[in-house]
C-alpha positions as CSV (number, residue, x, y, z in Angstrom):
1,X,-12.1,11.8,54.2
2,X,-12.4,9.0,51.6
3,X,-14.0,10.8,49.3
4,X,-10.8,13.4,49.0
5,X,-8.7,10.5,49.0
6,X,-10.6,8.9,46.0
7,X,-10.8,12.8,44.4
8,X,-6.9,12.6,44.8
9,X,-6.5,9.1,43.3
10,X,-8.3,9.7,40.6
11,X,-6.1,12.8,39.9
12,X,-3.1,11.1,39.6
13,X,-1.6,8.8,36.8
14,X,1.1,6.3,36.0
15,X,3.1,5.7,33.5
16,X,5.4,2.8,34.0
17,X,7.2,3.6,37.2
18,X,6.7,7.2,36.1
19,X,3.4,9.0,38.4
20,X,1.8,12.3,38.1
21,X,-0.5,14.6,39.2
22,X,-2.0,17.3,37.0
23,X,0.7,19.7,37.8
24,X,3.6,17.2,37.1
25,X,2.2,16.1,34.0
26,X,1.3,19.4,32.5
27,X,4.8,20.0,32.8
28,X,6.3,17.2,30.9
29,X,3.5,17.5,28.2
30,X,4.6,20.5,27.4
31,X,8.2,20.8,27.3
32,X,8.3,17.0,25.2
33,X,6.2,18.5,22.9
34,X,7.7,21.4,22.8
35,X,10.9,19.6,21.7
36,X,8.8,17.9,18.7
37,X,7.5,21.0,17.5
38,X,10.8,22.6,17.2
39,X,12.6,19.5,15.5
40,X,9.5,19.7,13.1
41,X,9.8,23.3,12.6
42,X,13.0,22.7,11.3
43,X,13.4,19.5,10.0
44,X,9.8,18.6,8.1
45,X,9.1,22.9,7.2
46,X,11.8,25.2,7.0
47,X,14.7,23.1,4.9
48,X,12.1,21.2,2.5
49,X,10.7,24.3,1.9
50,X,13.6,26.2,1.4
51,X,15.8,23.5,-0.2
52,X,14.4,23.1,-3.7
53,X,14.6,26.5,-3.9
54,X,18.1,26.9,-3.2
55,X,19.1,24.1,-5.5
56,X,16.7,25.1,-8.2
57,X,18.6,28.8,-7.9
58,X,22.0,27.2,-9.0
59,X,20.0,25.4,-12.2
60,X,20.7,22.1,-10.5
61,X,17.8,19.6,-12.5
62,X,15.0,17.7,-11.0
63,X,17.1,14.7,-10.6
64,X,19.5,15.5,-9.0
65,X,17.2,17.6,-6.5
66,X,15.4,14.5,-6.1
67,X,18.5,12.8,-5.7
68,X,19.9,15.3,-2.8
69,X,16.3,15.8,-1.1
70,X,14.4,12.2,-1.1
71,X,16.7,9.4,-2.6
72,X,20.0,9.8,-0.3
73,X,18.2,10.9,2.5
74,X,16.0,7.6,2.6
75,X,18.6,5.1,2.3
76,X,20.5,6.3,5.0
77,X,17.2,6.5,7.0
78,X,16.8,2.9,6.0
79,X,20.3,2.1,6.6
80,X,20.8,3.9,9.9
81,X,16.8,4.5,11.8
82,X,16.8,0.3,12.6
83,X,20.4,0.7,14.3
84,X,19.4,3.5,16.1
85,X,16.0,2.9,17.2
86,X,16.8,-0.8,18.1
87,X,19.9,0.5,20.0
88,X,18.1,3.5,22.3
89,X,15.5,0.5,23.3
90,X,18.8,-1.3,24.8
91,X,19.9,1.9,26.6
92,X,20.0,2.6,30.1
93,X,21.5,5.3,31.9
94,X,20.7,8.0,34.5
95,X,18.6,10.0,31.4
96,X,16.2,7.1,30.2
97,X,16.4,5.5,27.2
98,X,15.2,8.2,24.5
99,X,16.9,11.5,26.0
100,X,20.5,11.2,25.6
101,X,20.1,11.2,22.0
102,X,19.4,14.8,21.5
103,X,22.5,15.6,22.5
104,X,23.0,15.5,19.1
105,X,21.2,19.1,18.0
106,X,24.1,21.4,18.2
107,X,25.7,19.1,15.3
108,X,22.6,19.1,13.4
109,X,22.0,22.9,13.7
110,X,26.0,23.5,12.4
111,X,24.9,21.1,9.0
112,X,21.8,23.8,8.5
113,X,23.8,26.3,9.1
114,X,26.5,25.3,6.4
115,X,23.1,24.9,3.9
116,X,22.9,28.7,4.7
117,X,26.3,29.8,4.1
118,X,27.1,27.2,1.0
119,X,27.0,30.3,-1.2
120,X,30.3,31.0,0.5
121,X,31.9,28.0,0.3
122,X,30.9,27.1,-3.7
123,X,32.9,29.9,-5.1
124,X,35.9,28.1,-3.5
125,X,34.9,25.0,-4.0
126,X,34.6,25.9,-7.8
127,X,38.0,27.6,-8.2
128,X,39.6,24.2,-6.4
129,X,38.4,21.5,-9.0
130,X,37.7,23.5,-12.1
131,X,34.3,22.6,-12.8
132,X,31.1,24.6,-14.0
133,X,29.5,26.4,-11.2
134,X,26.3,24.2,-11.3
135,X,28.7,21.0,-10.6
136,X,30.2,22.8,-8.0
137,X,26.9,23.6,-6.1
138,X,25.2,20.0,-6.4
139,X,28.5,18.5,-4.7
140,X,28.9,21.1,-1.7
141,X,25.1,20.9,-1.3
142,X,25.0,17.2,-1.4
143,X,27.6,16.6,0.8
144,X,26.5,19.0,3.4
145,X,22.6,17.2,2.9
146,X,24.1,13.5,3.4
147,X,26.4,15.2,6.7
148,X,22.7,16.7,7.9
149,X,20.6,13.8,7.5
150,X,23.2,11.5,9.1
151,X,22.7,14.0,12.4
152,X,19.1,14.5,12.1
153,X,18.6,10.8,12.2
154,X,19.7,10.7,15.6
155,X,17.4,13.1,16.9
156,X,15.0,12.4,14.0
157,X,14.5,8.7,14.5
158,X,14.3,9.2,18.6
159,X,12.2,12.1,19.5
160,X,9.2,10.2,18.4
161,X,9.1,7.4,21.1
162,X,9.9,10.2,23.9
163,X,6.4,11.0,24.5
164,X,5.3,7.0,24.5
165,X,7.0,6.7,28.0
166,X,6.5,9.2,29.5
167,X,2.8,9.6,28.8
168,X,0.2,7.9,30.3
169,X,-1.7,5.8,27.7
170,X,-4.7,6.9,28.6
171,X,-4.1,10.6,27.3
172,X,-1.7,9.6,24.2
173,X,-3.9,9.8,21.7
174,X,-5.4,13.4,22.9
175,X,-1.6,14.2,23.3
176,X,-0.7,14.0,20.0
177,X,-4.0,15.5,18.7
178,X,-2.5,19.0,20.6
179,X,0.9,18.4,19.2
180,X,-1.1,18.4,15.9
181,X,-2.9,21.2,16.9
182,X,-0.1,23.2,17.8
183,X,2.2,22.2,15.4
184,X,-0.4,22.8,12.8
185,X,-1.1,26.6,14.0
186,X,3.1,26.4,14.3
187,X,2.8,25.8,10.3
188,X,0.2,28.7,9.8
189,X,2.5,31.0,11.4
190,X,5.9,29.8,9.2
191,X,3.8,29.6,6.3
192,X,2.3,32.9,6.6
193,X,4.7,34.9,8.0
194,X,8.2,33.3,7.9
195,X,8.3,31.7,5.0
196,X,8.3,34.4,2.4
197,X,11.4,36.4,4.0
198,X,13.1,33.3,5.1
199,X,13.0,32.9,0.8
200,X,14.3,36.0,0.7
201,X,17.0,35.7,4.0
202,X,17.7,32.1,4.7
203,X,20.8,32.7,6.7
204,X,19.0,34.8,9.3
205,X,16.1,32.0,9.6
206,X,18.4,29.4,9.9
207,X,19.8,30.9,12.9
208,X,17.0,32.2,14.4
209,X,15.0,28.8,13.9
210,X,18.5,26.8,14.6
211,X,18.7,28.5,18.3
212,X,14.9,27.6,18.9
213,X,15.7,24.1,18.3
214,X,18.7,24.2,20.6
215,X,16.9,25.5,23.4
216,X,13.7,24.0,23.1
217,X,15.9,20.6,23.4
218,X,17.8,21.2,26.1
219,X,14.8,22.0,27.8
220,X,13.4,19.1,27.4
221,X,16.7,17.5,28.4
222,X,16.5,19.0,31.6
223,X,12.8,18.6,32.4
224,X,11.3,15.5,31.1
225,X,12.0,12.4,32.9
226,X,12.1,9.2,32.0
227,X,11.5,6.1,34.6
228,X,13.0,2.7,35.4
229,X,12.9,-0.1,32.3
230,X,12.9,-3.9,33.0
231,X,16.4,-5.5,31.7
232,X,17.3,-6.1,28.5
233,X,16.8,-9.8,26.9
234,X,20.2,-11.2,26.3
235,X,21.5,-12.2,22.7
236,X,24.9,-13.3,24.0
237,X,27.3,-15.5,21.5
238,X,30.8,-16.9,21.4
239,X,31.8,-13.5,20.4
240,X,30.8,-10.0,19.2
241,X,30.1,-11.2,15.5
242,X,27.8,-14.4,16.9
243,X,26.3,-11.3,19.3
244,X,25.2,-8.6,16.5
245,X,24.1,-11.8,14.3
246,X,21.9,-13.1,16.7
247,X,19.9,-9.3,17.6
248,X,20.0,-9.1,13.7
249,X,18.2,-12.2,13.5
250,X,15.9,-11.3,16.3
251,X,14.8,-7.9,15.1
252,X,14.3,-9.2,11.3
253,X,12.1,-12.2,13.3
254,X,10.2,-9.5,15.3
255,X,9.9,-6.8,13.0
256,X,8.6,-9.3,10.0
257,X,7.0,-12.5,11.1
258,X,3.8,-10.9,12.2
259,X,1.1,-9.7,8.9
260,X,0.0,-6.5,11.1
261,X,3.4,-5.3,11.1
262,X,4.2,-5.9,7.4
263,X,0.5,-4.3,6.9
264,X,1.6,-1.3,8.5
265,X,5.4,-0.8,6.9
266,X,3.7,-1.1,3.4
267,X,1.3,1.5,4.5
268,X,4.0,3.7,6.1
269,X,6.2,3.3,3.4
270,X,3.7,4.3,0.7
271,X,2.7,7.2,2.8
272,X,6.0,8.2,2.9
273,X,6.5,8.1,-0.6
274,X,4.0,10.0,-1.7
275,X,5.3,13.0,1.3
276,X,8.4,13.2,0.0
277,X,7.5,13.7,-3.7
278,X,5.2,16.4,-2.1
279,X,7.6,18.1,-0.1
280,X,10.4,17.9,-3.0
281,X,8.9,19.6,-5.7
282,X,5.8,21.3,-4.2
283,X,7.0,24.5,-4.0
284,X,8.8,24.1,-7.2
285,X,5.8,23.4,-9.0
286,X,3.8,26.1,-7.5
287,X,6.7,29.1,-8.0
288,X,8.1,27.6,-11.9
289,X,4.9,26.0,-13.2
290,X,1.6,27.6,-11.7
291,X,3.3,31.2,-11.2
292,X,2.6,31.3,-7.6
293,X,4.5,33.8,-5.2
294,X,6.3,32.5,-2.1
295,X,3.9,35.1,-0.3
296,X,1.3,32.6,-2.4
297,X,2.3,29.7,-1.6
298,X,3.2,30.1,1.6
299,X,-0.7,31.3,2.4
300,X,-2.1,28.2,1.1
301,X,0.2,25.8,3.2
302,X,-0.9,28.7,6.2
303,X,-4.3,28.5,5.8
304,X,-4.6,24.6,5.2
305,X,-2.3,24.1,8.4
306,X,-5.2,26.4,10.3
307,X,-8.0,23.4,9.2
308,X,-5.6,20.8,10.1
309,X,-5.5,22.7,13.8
310,X,-9.3,22.8,13.7
311,X,-10.0,18.8,13.3
312,X,-7.0,17.9,15.6
313,X,-8.0,17.9,19.1
314,X,-11.1,15.9,18.1
315,X,-9.5,13.2,16.1
316,X,-7.4,12.7,19.1
317,X,-10.4,12.7,21.1
318,X,-11.9,9.8,19.1
319,X,-9.3,7.8,19.2
320,X,-9.0,7.8,23.4
321,X,-12.2,7.2,23.5
322,X,-14.5,5.8,20.5
323,X,-12.6,4.6,17.8
324,X,-9.6,2.5,17.5
325,X,-6.5,3.9,15.5
326,X,-6.4,1.4,12.7
327,X,-10.0,1.9,11.6
328,X,-9.0,5.7,11.1
329,X,-5.3,5.3,10.0
330,X,-7.1,2.9,6.7
331,X,-9.5,5.2,6.1
332,X,-7.5,8.6,5.8
333,X,-5.1,6.7,4.4
334,X,-7.4,5.4,1.4
335,X,-8.5,9.4,1.2
336,X,-5.2,10.3,1.0
337,X,-4.9,7.7,-2.2
338,X,-7.7,9.4,-3.5
339,X,-7.2,12.5,-3.1
340,X,-3.6,12.7,-4.7
341,X,-5.5,11.0,-7.8
342,X,-7.7,13.6,-8.1
343,X,-5.5,16.5,-6.9
344,X,-3.3,15.5,-10.0
345,X,-6.5,16.3,-12.6
346,X,-7.8,19.3,-11.0
347,X,-4.5,21.4,-10.1
348,X,-4.4,24.4,-13.0
349,X,-4.4,27.7,-11.0
350,X,-3.9,29.2,-7.5
351,X,-7.3,29.0,-6.6
352,X,-7.3,24.7,-7.6
353,X,-3.9,24.3,-5.6
354,X,-5.5,26.3,-2.7
355,X,-8.8,23.7,-2.5
356,X,-6.4,20.9,-3.3
357,X,-3.8,21.5,-0.6
358,X,-7.2,22.0,1.8
359,X,-8.3,18.9,1.3
360,X,-5.1,16.4,1.1
361,X,-3.4,18.3,4.6
362,X,-7.1,17.7,6.2
363,X,-6.4,14.0,5.0
364,X,-2.8,13.7,6.0
365,X,-2.9,15.5,9.5
366,X,-5.8,12.7,10.2
367,X,-3.3,10.1,9.3
368,X,-0.6,11.7,11.1
369,X,-2.4,11.5,14.3
370,X,-3.5,8.2,13.7
371,X,0.0,6.4,12.8
372,X,1.9,6.9,16.5
373,X,-1.4,5.9,18.9
374,X,-1.7,2.6,16.1
375,X,1.5,1.4,16.8
376,X,1.5,1.8,20.8
377,X,-1.2,-0.4,20.4
378,X,0.4,-2.9,18.4
379,X,3.8,-2.9,19.4
380,X,5.1,-3.8,22.9
381,X,6.6,-1.0,25.1
382,X,9.8,-2.0,25.7
383,X,10.5,-2.8,22.0
384,X,8.9,0.5,20.8
385,X,11.9,1.9,18.9
């Protein structure tokens, strides 16, 4: 009898006040992963792959493309993300502190659809202003993209905090390995089959993937339940401005007073800058400079995603059982720098673009798989946002 009790306890896990058996853990695992995959497919695959092509089709120059695709979004992210992340740490609701933020999903999809239908808006705006068509297209796409980015930041800033609040820490490395595995499989399917078709019919695919995202977020809202959290620390002042100031001082001290946090911020910033440049101009470099078709471009990143899928689970298991995420993050970050510098001189045609794409993708898969488990090791759970 005691052996049966011990066996039953061995099949139970906890995360804060949450308790799971294997069935309930599998359910939460699946639906939280589905929300992440849907967000990544829409925001990190579909829009970044098509937007540079859309902007280039209007003869918008590289400086303005970088302004719309990277500069403005990153300034918004720098200003809004800390507010949303800290706010989500403080939220106490019947749905938890993270899940309520997914309600912005319909607004995000609406703005994405406006990107798809911008061709119907630009001529009317051009007639109203009297500007050249390129100038009218730039400002319409700039305005839509800014609003899209603002709505994206609500789920975008918070979605990555859902899993650490609901997945037991003993599985978190494996969880992100599985997310990376399926993310790369989704990337394989997207790049191989969807991207060439989406380049020709963006409106249709914006709609299809937008609906998939809405359904995924609705399912996550319904089936992923957070536990209870301890009461918030009080930063009370004599008035609302003094209270806000105390929050800002506390935030700055907690984030910037520890050398390990500063090192992680710098490393993350360098990685983000590298990723932004590649994601903004990769497709234009491949199609305009190297002469690749969108089908060939999709094939390159489909098979790099497949390679990433193969190594995802082993990386997650290694972090859970063998190696600290900091070591993996540092070594993969060093590899990112080395391989990007090498690729700059190596890439000359389709074949070399293919080889460099696979090599660089592997290093990013490893680094991305290590980033969240690393933060979970060094940041207090109640202030993870």
